[in-house]
C-alpha positions as CSV (number, residue, x, y, z in Angstrom):
1,M,-3.3,9.5,24.0
2,K,-2.3,7.9,20.7
3,R,-3.8,4.5,20.0
4,D,-2.1,1.6,18.3
5,I,-2.5,1.0,14.6
6,R,-4.4,-2.3,14.1
7,V,-3.2,-4.3,11.1
8,T,-4.5,-7.4,9.4
9,I,-2.2,-9.3,7.0
10,F,-3.1,-11.4,4.0
11,E,0.0,-13.3,2.8
12,D,0.2,-16.8,1.4
13,N,3.9,-17.3,2.2
14,K,3.9,-18.8,5.7
15,S,7.4,-17.7,6.7
16,L,6.8,-14.1,5.6
17,R,3.3,-14.0,7.1
18,L,4.7,-15.1,10.5
19,S,7.6,-12.6,10.2
20,L,5.3,-9.7,9.4
21,F,3.0,-10.7,12.3
22,Q,5.9,-10.7,14.7
23,L,7.3,-7.4,13.3
24,I,4.0,-5.6,13.6
25,H,2.7,-7.1,16.8
26,G,6.1,-6.7,18.5
27,S,6.5,-3.1,17.6
28,E,5.4,-0.2,19.7
29,G,2.3,1.6,18.3
30,F,1.1,-1.4,16.3
31,I,-1.1,-4.4,16.8
32,C,-1.5,-7.3,14.4
33,G,-5.1,-8.4,14.7
34,G,-4.7,-11.4,12.4
35,A,-2.6,-12.9,9.6
36,F,-4.3,-15.1,6.9
37,E,-2.9,-17.2,4.1
38,D,-5.7,-16.4,1.6
39,C,-8.7,-14.2,1.1
40,L,-11.3,-17.0,0.9
41,D,-13.0,-15.7,4.1
42,L,-12.0,-12.1,3.5
43,L,-15.0,-10.3,4.8
44,K,-15.3,-12.5,7.9
45,N,-11.6,-12.0,8.6
46,I,-12.0,-8.3,8.4
47,E,-15.1,-8.3,10.6
48,D,-13.3,-10.4,13.2
49,T,-10.1,-8.4,13.3
50,K,-11.5,-4.9,12.7
51,P,-8.3,-3.4,11.2
52,D,-7.3,0.2,10.6
53,L,-5.1,-1.1,7.8
54,V,-4.8,-4.2,5.7
55,L,-1.4,-5.4,4.4
56,M,-2.3,-7.3,1.2
57,D,-0.3,-9.6,-0.9
58,I,-1.1,-9.7,-4.7
59,E,-0.5,-13.3,-5.7
60,M,-2.5,-15.7,-3.5
61,P,-4.5,-18.8,-4.2
62,G,-8.3,-18.4,-4.7
63,I,-9.0,-14.7,-4.6
64,N,-5.9,-12.6,-5.5
65,G,-5.0,-9.4,-3.7
66,I,-6.3,-7.1,-6.5
67,E,-9.7,-8.7,-6.4
68,A,-9.7,-8.6,-2.6
69,V,-9.0,-4.9,-2.7
70,K,-12.1,-4.4,-5.0
71,I,-14.2,-6.4,-2.5
72,L,-12.9,-4.4,0.4
73,R,-13.4,-1.1,-1.3
74,D,-17.1,-1.9,-1.9
75,K,-17.8,-2.9,1.7
76,Y,-15.3,-0.6,3.5
77,P,-14.5,2.4,1.3
78,E,-12.4,4.2,4.1
79,L,-10.2,1.1,5.0
80,K,-6.5,1.7,4.3
81,I,-5.0,-1.1,2.1
82,L,-1.3,-1.3,1.5
83,M,-0.3,-3.7,-1.2
84,Q,2.9,-5.7,-0.6
85,T,4.4,-7.9,-3.3
86,I,7.5,-9.0,-5.1
87,F,6.0,-7.6,-8.4
88,D,7.0,-4.2,-9.6
89,D,5.6,-4.5,-13.1
90,N,3.4,-1.8,-14.6
91,E,0.3,-3.9,-14.9
92,K,0.1,-5.0,-11.3
93,I,0.9,-1.6,-10.0
94,F,-1.9,0.1,-11.9
95,Q,-4.4,-2.7,-11.4
96,S,-3.8,-2.3,-7.7
97,I,-4.1,1.5,-7.8
98,L,-7.3,1.3,-9.9
99,A,-8.7,-1.3,-7.5
100,G,-8.3,1.2,-4.7
101,A,-5.0,0.3,-3.0
102,S,-3.8,3.0,-0.7
103,G,-0.1,2.3,-1.4
104,Y,2.2,-0.2,-3.1
105,I,5.4,-1.5,-1.5
106,L,7.8,-4.3,-2.3
107,K,8.4,-7.3,-0.1
108,N,12.2,-6.6,0.0
109,T,11.5,-3.5,2.0
110,T,13.4,-3.3,5.3
111,P,11.4,-4.0,8.5
112,S,11.8,-0.4,9.8
113,R,10.6,0.9,6.5
114,F,7.6,-1.5,6.5
115,L,6.5,0.1,9.7
116,E,7.0,3.6,8.4
117,Y,4.9,2.8,5.3
118,I,2.2,1.4,7.5
119,K,2.1,4.5,9.6
120,E,2.2,6.8,6.5
121,T,-0.7,4.9,5.0
122,F,-2.6,5.1,8.3
123,D,-2.0,8.8,8.4
124,G,-3.5,9.3,5.0
125,G,-0.4,9.0,2.8
126,A,-0.1,6.8,-0.3
127,P,3.4,5.3,0.0
128,L,5.2,3.7,-3.0
129,S,8.5,1.9,-2.8
130,P,11.1,4.0,-4.7
131,S,11.4,1.6,-7.6
132,V,7.6,1.6,-7.9
133,A,7.4,5.4,-7.8
134,T,10.1,5.5,-10.6
135,R,7.9,3.2,-12.7
136,V,4.8,5.4,-12.0
137,L,6.7,8.6,-12.9
138,K,8.0,7.1,-16.2
139,I,4.5,5.8,-17.2
140,V,2.9,9.2,-16.3
141,A,5.6,11.0,-18.3
142,L,4.8,8.8,-21.4
143,Q,1.0,9.4,-21.2
144,P,-0.6,11.8,-23.7
145,S,-1.9,14.9,-21.9
146,S,-5.0,15.3,-24.0
147,P,-8.0,16.3,-21.9
148,K,-10.0,13.4,-23.7
149,S,-7.5,10.8,-22.5
150,N,-8.4,8.7,-19.6
151,V,-5.1,9.1,-17.7
152,F,-3.6,11.1,-14.9
153,S,-2.7,14.7,-15.8
154,L,-0.2,15.8,-13.1
155,S,0.6,19.4,-12.4
156,A,4.2,20.6,-12.1
157,R,3.8,20.5,-8.3
158,E,2.5,17.0,-8.3
159,K,5.4,15.9,-10.5
160,D,7.8,17.5,-8.1
161,I,6.2,15.5,-5.2
162,L,6.3,12.3,-7.2
163,S,10.0,12.9,-8.0
164,C,10.7,13.2,-4.3
165,L,8.9,9.9,-3.7
166,V,11.1,8.3,-6.4
167,K,14.1,9.4,-4.4
168,G,12.7,7.5,-1.4
169,M,12.0,10.6,0.7
170,S,9.5,10.4,3.6
171,Y,6.4,12.6,3.7
172,K,8.0,14.9,6.2
173,L,11.1,15.4,4.0
174,I,8.9,16.0,0.9
175,A,6.9,18.6,2.9
176,D,10.1,20.4,3.8
177,A,11.5,20.2,0.3
178,C,8.3,21.4,-1.3
179,F,7.5,24.0,1.4
180,I,4.2,22.3,2.3
């Protein structure tokens, strides 16, 4: 028997926080354990809600989402953390990834896609909104491929998979397209 995915939300926008809570808690296969306006009591909130996955906003008062991810990675290295934000700029994307985010999606994502991204993250994937994946692909393509550089060096296969992500393909479609 499959168990529900338990999600905890950190989002300072009250309207969005309540909408996400209702979406997640009202959808089959998901439970929203809690929704918080900031990360000031981050570790206590996580202890109290015991999530499988955290949906984390970047810009919040006090402790921002990127700092919160670093804190959670230290205490809970296996916890899935999906960043959700209005920002798709390079710096925030890479700061989130370097902090240990499991995926990075934009707030303008449709509700059904939000749930798909949560499930993909829970299942071990690393979802990126298509526009974010496009930025990542462009940045990776511009990086020098010297072995001394401190950047990602993607194989042709990895670039094919990233290209599929840019097109907005789900993991199942990518697996089919790449014969995985």
